[in-house]
C-alpha positions in Angstrom: 0.7 -4.7 -4.6 3.6 -5.4 -7.0 4.2 -8.2 -8.0 8.5 -9.2 -6.4 7.3 -7.8 -3.0 3.5 -9.9 -4.0 5.9 -12.9 -4.2 7.8 -12.4 -0.8 4.2 -12.1 1.3 2.7 -15.8 -0.7 6.1 -17.6 0.4 6.9 -15.8 4.0 5.4 -17.4 6.9 1.9 -16.1 8.6 1.9 -14.0 11.2 -1.4 -12.8 13.3 -2.0 -9.2 14.0 -1.6 -6.1 12.6 0.3 -6.9 9.1 3.1 -3.9 8.3 2.7 -2.8 4.3 5.4 -0.5 2.8 3.6 1.7 0.2 5.8 1.9 -2.0 5.2 -2.1 -2.4 1.5 -1.1 -3.3 0.1 0.3 -6.8 -3.4 2.8 -6.3 -6.2 0.5 -8.5 -9.3 2.5 -7.8 -12.4 3.0 -5.9 -14.7 0.4 -5.4 -18.3 0.4 -3.9 -19.1 -2.6 -1.5 -20.4 -3.1 1.7 -17.3 -4.8 3.2 -14.3 -6.3 2.3 -15.7 -9.6 2.0 -18.1 -7.9 -0.7 -16.3 -6.5 -2.3 -13.4 -9.9 -3.0 -17.3 -11.1 -4.1 -17.9 -8.8 -6.5 -13.9 -8.5 -8.6 -13.5 -12.2 -8.3 -14.7 -13.2 -11.3 -13.1 -9.6 -13.4 -10.2 -9.6 -14.9 -8.8 -7.7 -11.7 -9.7 -9.8 -8.8 -8.2 -9.5 -5.3 -4.9 -11.2 -5.1 -2.9 -12.5 -1.4 -1.4 -9.0 0.1 -3.5 -6.4 -2.5 -4.5 -4.1 0.7 -8.4 -2.6 0.9 -8.3 1.1 2.5 -11.6 0.9 3.8 -11.5 4.6 5.5 -8.6 6.7 6.3 -7.8 5.0 9.2 -9.4 1.3 8.5 -6.9 -1.1 6.0 -7.4 -4.9 5.3 -5.0 -7.1 3.9 -6.3 -10.1 1.9 -4.6 -13.4 3.5 -5.6 -16.9 3.1 -6.7 -17.0 6.1 -9.5 -13.9 4.7 -8.7 -10.3 5.7 -6.9 -9.4 8.7 -6.3 -5.4 9.2 -3.0 -3.5 8.0 -0.9 -0.4 8.3 1.4 1.8 6.8 4.8 1.8 7.5 5.7 5.1 6.7 10.0 5.6 6.2 11.7 7.0 9.3 13.4 10.6 9.8 17.2 10.7 9.9 18.3 12.3 13.1 19.1 16.3 12.0 17.1 15.8 8.7 14.3 19.2 9.3 12.1 17.9 6.7 12.5 20.5 4.6 14.2 21.6 1.6 17.5 22.6 0.6 18.3 25.9 -1.3 19.2 26.0 -5.1 21.2 29.0 -6.3 18.9 30.9 -8.6 21.9 30.3 -11.6 21.1 26.0 -11.2 18.8 24.5 -13.6 16.2 22.6 -12.1 16.3 18.2 -12.1 12.6 18.2 -12.8 9.3 20.6 -13.5 7.2 20.0 -10.5 3.1 20.6 -11.7 
């Protein structure tokens, strides 16, 4: 979790149930092998990058766990809502226009 959202998470009141998390508040740190979320917590506890409050583990594509004061609880990504009238397609740009950035 990025530092600013971590501070907000740290001081927010504890809520039970599934935690709603925004992907933009997180950075991918890598993949780890462990038999459970608690086993991973234990193995990273004494390293340079221990799990911190608010960190999320993606156990598989459909299972997220967030690290809270009380242990690990379920989480899910909250994706931005598509605005009405938006088709999700890219706008056409005249051939004479310069591209703003290269995608590769």
